[in-house]
C-alpha positions as CSV (number, residue, x, y, z in Angstrom):
1,M,31.9,-31.1,-73.4
2,A,30.9,-28.2,-75.5
3,N,27.3,-29.0,-75.0
4,N,27.8,-29.0,-71.3
5,I,29.5,-25.6,-71.4
6,I,26.8,-24.2,-73.6
7,G,24.1,-25.6,-71.3
8,V,25.7,-23.9,-68.3
9,K,25.9,-20.6,-70.1
10,G,22.3,-20.9,-71.2
11,R,21.2,-21.6,-67.7
12,A,23.3,-18.6,-66.4
13,T,21.7,-16.4,-69.0
14,A,18.2,-17.5,-68.2
15,S,18.9,-16.9,-64.5
16,A,20.2,-13.4,-65.2
17,K,17.1,-12.6,-67.2
18,A,15.0,-13.8,-64.3
19,R,16.8,-11.3,-62.0
20,A,16.8,-8.4,-64.5
21,P,14.2,-5.6,-64.1
22,V,11.1,-5.8,-66.3
23,A,9.9,-2.7,-68.0
24,S,6.3,-1.8,-67.2
25,K,3.8,-0.1,-69.4
26,T,4.7,3.2,-67.9
27,G,8.3,2.8,-68.7
28,R,9.4,2.2,-65.2
29,K,11.5,-0.8,-64.3
30,T,10.1,-3.2,-61.8
31,A,11.6,-6.2,-60.2
32,S,10.7,-9.5,-61.9
33,P,8.5,-12.0,-60.0
34,A,11.4,-14.2,-59.3
35,A,13.4,-11.3,-57.8
36,R,10.5,-10.2,-55.7
37,K,10.2,-13.6,-54.2
38,T,13.9,-13.9,-53.3
39,A,14.6,-10.3,-52.3
40,P,15.4,-10.1,-48.5
41,V,13.1,-8.0,-46.4
42,A,14.9,-5.6,-44.1
43,A,13.9,-6.2,-40.5
44,P,12.8,-3.1,-38.5
45,T,15.5,-1.8,-36.2
46,P,14.3,-2.2,-32.6
47,A,14.3,1.1,-30.8
48,E,17.0,1.2,-28.1
49,P,15.6,1.8,-24.6
50,A,16.3,5.2,-23.3
51,R,19.3,5.3,-21.1
52,P,18.8,6.6,-17.6
53,Q,20.2,10.1,-17.0
54,V,21.6,12.0,-14.1
55,R,18.8,14.0,-12.4
56,H,19.2,17.0,-10.1
57,I,16.2,17.5,-7.8
58,V,15.6,20.5,-5.7
59,V,14.0,19.7,-2.4
60,D,10.6,21.3,-1.8
61,E,8.5,21.6,1.3
62,G,7.0,18.2,0.7
63,S,10.4,16.5,1.2
64,A,12.0,18.9,3.7
65,G,13.1,17.0,6.9
66,Q,13.1,13.6,5.1
67,R,16.1,11.3,5.3
68,L,18.1,10.9,2.1
69,D,17.5,7.2,1.9
70,N,13.8,7.5,2.2
71,F,13.8,10.4,-0.4
72,L,15.6,8.2,-2.9
73,L,13.4,5.1,-2.3
74,R,10.5,7.3,-3.2
75,E,12.2,8.8,-6.3
76,L,13.6,5.4,-7.5
77,K,10.5,3.2,-7.2
78,G,11.4,-0.3,-8.5
79,V,15.0,-0.1,-7.5
80,P,16.1,-2.6,-4.8
81,K,16.9,-1.0,-1.4
82,T,20.3,-2.6,-1.4
83,H,21.2,-0.8,-4.7
84,V,19.9,2.5,-3.3
85,Y,22.2,2.2,-0.3
86,R,25.1,1.1,-2.5
87,V,25.0,4.2,-4.6
88,I,24.8,6.4,-1.5
89,R,27.9,4.7,0.0
90,A,29.7,5.0,-3.3
91,G,29.3,8.7,-3.2
92,E,27.2,8.7,-6.4
93,V,24.4,10.6,-4.7
94,R,25.3,14.2,-3.8
95,V,23.6,16.8,-1.8
96,N,24.6,20.4,-2.7
97,K,27.5,18.8,-4.6
98,G,28.9,17.1,-1.5
99,R,28.8,13.5,-0.4
100,A,26.0,12.6,2.0
101,H,25.0,9.7,4.3
102,A,21.7,7.7,4.2
103,D,20.5,9.5,7.4
104,T,21.2,13.0,6.1
105,R,18.2,15.2,6.7
106,L,17.2,17.2,3.6
107,E,16.2,20.9,3.8
108,I,14.2,23.1,1.5
109,G,16.3,24.2,-1.5
110,D,18.9,21.4,-1.2
111,Q,19.9,20.0,-4.6
112,V,20.1,16.3,-4.8
113,R,22.1,14.6,-7.5
114,V,20.4,11.3,-8.4
115,P,22.7,9.0,-10.4
116,P,21.5,7.2,-13.5
117,V,19.8,4.0,-12.2
118,R,17.8,1.7,-14.4
119,V,14.4,1.1,-12.9
120,A,12.7,-2.2,-13.4
121,E,9.7,-1.8,-15.7
122,R,6.5,-2.7,-14.1
123,A,3.0,-2.9,-15.5
124,E,1.2,0.2,-14.5
125,V,-2.1,-0.4,-12.7
126,A,-4.8,2.2,-13.3
127,V,-5.7,3.8,-10.0
128,P,-9.2,5.1,-9.9
129,A,-9.6,8.6,-8.4
130,R,-11.7,8.5,-5.2
131,E,-12.6,10.8,-2.4
132,F,-13.6,9.5,1.0
133,P,-16.0,11.1,3.6
134,V,-14.0,14.0,5.2
135,V,-14.3,14.3,9.0
136,F,-11.8,17.1,9.4
137,E,-9.5,19.0,7.0
138,D,-7.3,22.1,6.9
139,E,-4.0,23.0,5.1
140,H,-2.0,20.7,7.4
141,L,-3.9,17.4,7.7
142,L,-6.9,15.4,6.6
143,V,-9.1,12.9,8.5
144,V,-11.3,10.6,6.5
145,N,-13.8,7.9,7.4
146,K,-12.5,4.8,5.6
147,P,-15.0,2.1,4.7
148,A,-14.4,-1.5,5.5
149,G,-12.9,-3.6,2.6
150,V,-10.5,-0.9,1.4
151,A,-6.8,-1.1,2.0
152,V,-5.1,2.1,3.2
153,H,-2.2,1.6,0.7
154,G,-1.1,-0.7,-2.1
155,G,1.2,-3.7,-1.5
156,S,1.0,-7.3,-0.4
157,G,-1.2,-8.3,-3.3
158,V,-3.2,-5.0,-3.3
159,S,-2.6,-2.7,-6.2
160,F,-3.8,0.5,-4.6
161,G,-5.5,1.8,-1.5
162,V,-6.9,5.0,0.1
163,I,-3.7,7.0,-0.3
164,E,-3.2,6.2,-3.9
165,Q,-6.8,7.0,-4.8
166,L,-6.7,10.3,-2.9
167,R,-3.5,11.3,-4.7
168,R,-5.2,10.6,-8.0
169,A,-8.3,12.5,-7.0
170,R,-6.2,15.5,-5.9
171,P,-3.5,15.9,-8.5
172,E,-2.8,19.4,-7.2
173,A,-1.8,18.1,-3.8
174,K,2.0,18.3,-3.3
175,F,2.1,16.0,-0.3
176,L,-0.3,13.3,1.0
177,E,1.1,10.7,3.4
178,L,-0.5,8.2,5.9
179,V,0.2,9.1,9.5
180,H,-1.0,5.7,10.7
181,R,-2.7,2.6,9.3
182,L,-5.9,0.6,9.6
183,D,-6.4,-3.0,8.5
184,K,-8.3,-3.4,5.3
185,E,-11.2,-5.0,7.2
186,T,-11.4,-2.2,9.7
187,S,-13.6,0.9,9.0
188,G,-13.3,4.4,10.6
189,L,-11.0,7.3,11.1
190,L,-7.8,7.6,9.1
191,L,-5.3,10.5,9.6
192,I,-3.4,11.8,6.6
193,A,-0.7,14.5,6.6
194,K,-0.7,17.2,3.9
195,K,2.7,18.5,4.9
196,R,5.9,16.7,5.9
197,S,6.2,18.9,9.0
198,A,2.7,17.7,10.1
199,L,3.6,14.1,9.3
200,T,6.7,14.0,11.5
201,H,4.9,15.9,14.4
202,L,1.9,13.6,14.3
203,Q,4.0,10.4,14.0
204,D,6.0,11.5,17.1
205,Q,2.7,11.8,19.0
206,F,1.7,8.3,18.0
207,R,5.1,7.0,18.9
208,E,5.1,8.6,22.3
209,R,1.5,7.4,23.0
210,E,0.2,11.0,23.2
211,T,-2.8,10.3,21.1
212,G,-6.1,8.6,21.8
213,K,-7.5,6.0,19.5
214,T,-10.7,4.3,20.4
215,Y,-12.4,1.5,18.5
216,A,-15.9,-0.1,18.6
217,A,-15.6,-3.9,18.6
218,L,-18.3,-6.4,18.7
219,V,-17.1,-9.8,20.2
220,W,-18.6,-13.2,20.6
221,G,-19.7,-14.0,24.1
222,A,-20.3,-12.0,27.3
223,W,-17.3,-9.9,28.1
224,P,-16.5,-9.7,31.9
225,A,-17.1,-6.1,33.0
226,N,-14.1,-6.3,35.4
227,K,-11.7,-7.1,32.6
228,K,-10.4,-3.6,31.7
229,V,-6.7,-4.0,30.7
230,I,-5.0,-6.4,28.3
231,D,-1.2,-6.2,28.7
232,V,0.1,-9.0,26.5
233,A,3.2,-8.9,24.3
234,L,2.7,-9.6,20.6
235,L,5.0,-11.1,18.0
236,K,4.7,-10.8,14.2
237,F,5.6,-13.7,12.0
238,T,5.0,-15.1,8.5
239,G,3.1,-18.3,8.3
240,G,3.7,-21.3,6.0
241,D,1.0,-19.8,3.7
242,G,3.1,-16.6,3.3
243,E,0.5,-14.6,5.2
244,R,1.5,-12.2,8.0
245,W,0.3,-13.3,11.4
246,V,0.5,-12.1,15.0
247,R,0.5,-14.2,18.1
248,P,0.5,-13.4,21.8
249,V,3.6,-14.2,23.9
250,T,2.7,-14.8,27.5
251,S,5.8,-16.5,28.9
252,S,9.4,-15.4,29.3
253,H,10.3,-19.0,28.4
254,D,8.9,-18.6,24.9
255,P,11.8,-19.1,22.5
256,Q,10.9,-15.8,20.8
257,A,10.0,-13.8,23.9
258,D,12.8,-11.3,23.3
259,Q,11.4,-10.4,19.9
260,A,7.8,-9.8,21.1
261,K,6.7,-6.2,21.8
262,R,4.7,-5.1,24.8
263,S,1.2,-4.2,23.8
264,I,-1.6,-2.6,25.9
265,S,-5.3,-2.3,25.2
266,L,-7.9,-0.7,27.5
267,V,-11.3,-2.3,27.3
268,R,-14.7,-1.0,28.4
269,L,-17.9,-3.0,28.1
270,A,-20.4,-0.7,26.4
271,E,-23.3,-3.1,26.0
272,L,-24.3,-6.8,26.1
273,C,-26.1,-7.6,22.9
274,G,-27.6,-11.1,23.0
275,A,-24.8,-13.5,22.5
276,C,-22.3,-10.8,21.8
277,S,-20.7,-7.8,23.6
278,L,-20.1,-4.3,22.3
279,L,-16.7,-3.0,23.5
280,D,-14.9,0.3,23.5
281,V,-11.2,-0.4,23.0
282,T,-8.5,2.3,23.4
283,I,-5.0,1.2,22.4
284,K,-2.0,2.6,24.2
285,T,0.3,0.9,21.6
286,G,-0.3,0.5,17.9
287,R,0.9,-3.0,17.1
288,T,-0.2,-4.9,14.0
289,H,-3.6,-6.6,14.6
290,Q,-3.3,-5.6,18.3
291,I,-7.0,-5.4,19.1
292,R,-7.9,-8.5,17.1
293,V,-5.3,-10.7,18.7
294,H,-5.8,-9.4,22.2
295,L,-9.5,-10.0,22.2
296,A,-9.2,-13.4,20.6
297,H,-6.5,-14.3,23.2
298,E,-9.1,-13.5,26.0
299,G,-11.5,-15.9,24.4
300,H,-13.8,-13.3,22.8
301,A,-12.9,-13.0,19.1
302,I,-14.2,-10.1,17.0
303,V,-17.4,-10.9,15.1
304,G,-16.6,-11.4,11.4
305,D,-12.8,-11.5,11.9
306,P,-11.6,-13.7,9.0
307,K,-8.2,-14.3,10.5
308,Y,-8.4,-14.8,14.2
309,G,-12.1,-15.2,14.6
310,D,-14.7,-18.0,15.0
311,F,-15.1,-19.1,11.4
312,E,-18.2,-21.2,11.8
313,A,-20.0,-18.4,13.7
314,N,-18.9,-15.9,11.2
315,H,-20.1,-18.0,8.3
316,A,-23.5,-18.6,9.9
317,L,-23.9,-14.8,10.5
318,A,-23.0,-14.0,6.9
319,R,-25.6,-16.5,5.6
320,G,-28.2,-15.6,8.2
321,A,-31.0,-13.0,8.1
322,S,-28.6,-10.1,8.9
323,R,-26.2,-11.0,6.1
324,F,-23.3,-9.4,8.0
325,D,-20.1,-10.3,6.2
326,R,-17.5,-7.9,7.4
327,M,-15.4,-7.6,10.6
328,F,-17.1,-5.5,13.3
329,L,-14.1,-3.3,14.2
330,H,-14.5,0.5,13.7
331,A,-12.1,3.3,14.6
332,K,-14.7,5.6,16.2
333,R,-12.7,8.3,17.9
334,L,-9.3,10.0,17.4
335,R,-7.7,12.6,19.7
336,F,-4.4,14.4,18.9
337,I,-2.7,17.8,19.2
338,H,-2.8,19.8,16.0
339,P,0.8,20.0,14.6
340,S,0.6,23.7,13.9
341,T,-1.9,25.4,16.3
342,G,-1.3,23.2,19.3
343,A,-5.1,22.8,19.8
344,E,-6.5,19.4,20.8
345,I,-8.4,17.9,18.0
346,D,-11.1,15.3,18.9
347,V,-13.0,13.7,16.0
348,S,-15.4,10.8,15.8
349,A,-17.1,8.7,13.2
350,P,-20.5,7.0,13.8
351,L,-20.9,3.2,13.3
352,P,-21.6,2.2,9.7
353,A,-25.2,1.4,8.8
354,E,-24.5,-2.4,8.5
355,C,-23.0,-2.4,12.0
356,E,-26.0,-0.5,13.5
357,Q,-28.4,-2.9,11.7
358,L,-26.6,-5.9,13.2
359,L,-26.8,-4.5,16.7
360,A,-30.5,-3.8,16.3
361,S,-31.1,-7.4,15.3
362,L,-29.1,-8.7,18.3
363,R,-31.0,-6.5,20.8
364,Q,-34.3,-8.0,19.8
365,P,-35.6,-10.7,22.2
366,A,-35.4,-14.2,20.8
367,G,-38.4,-15.2,18.7
368,Q,-39.2,-11.7,17.5
């Protein structure tokens, strides 16, 4: 029994010696090898995410006249719309220290209290700065000639577009907003407001059909010269592939006829080019994909249209001698009233080089 007790004490002593500091040659005590192996390593304390704070924003010229809900949606990017409207209804958003409604119009100098709202973190995409050919510009607005293949804004799988690139190229600009839109595949004139007052004035013109927008469109087949008006309602829907589509609605018995919107396109035959027709199309309404769907509905799809077009003919054209692999739709002319001076502005953009080259090849007699 004594031996057992002595043995225990001996083991305890040896263990204690193993844990005891060892004197180094310099006289400093260091931990023994055994202690170094068993000593716990303190884990780094993770930094706590910064808590959102209340913000007070003074409305400047760039936001004057804007609805409160739209103002907040811009300031709180990443926050669901439902949550934005919830904090407005709860009275957490204040304008000049008073409660406000979603449709409250903001004025210069108003102070908006924005409550602490956690914004979902999103990976930032580097937006390259880019200028586009300027057709007209002053302190109120900007008209650029957009190339085909460039979206006008980010979204729907596109990280950025014309407006984001312009904002990056012009960091000093306080306000840059799209007045209207063009499809990614469409080239031509794009109107951008540099002041909110100009934006609302120009958008009212577009809404009241007081502007003139004319497009050059090359279609398959011989367009009948007496066909000058297309007045067919259009309906937007999402297909099984998740893509946005538009279809014509020609009958009141269509189950979705009440959801379709009246759409009017004026068509003028400019030139017969071999197996194709060059058209001038002026739209009286600005529906999504309006020209593309209207012309396809009439049996003359736009050359190169990847969505509503003749896919086999487009493929053959892209692989042929002309190597034309874009949609032949170009916003060639834009007329509107200047939002400040009241003068009529009439701007135009020539056909892109690849479109002119295709027309030249189509005009040549067969065999040449």
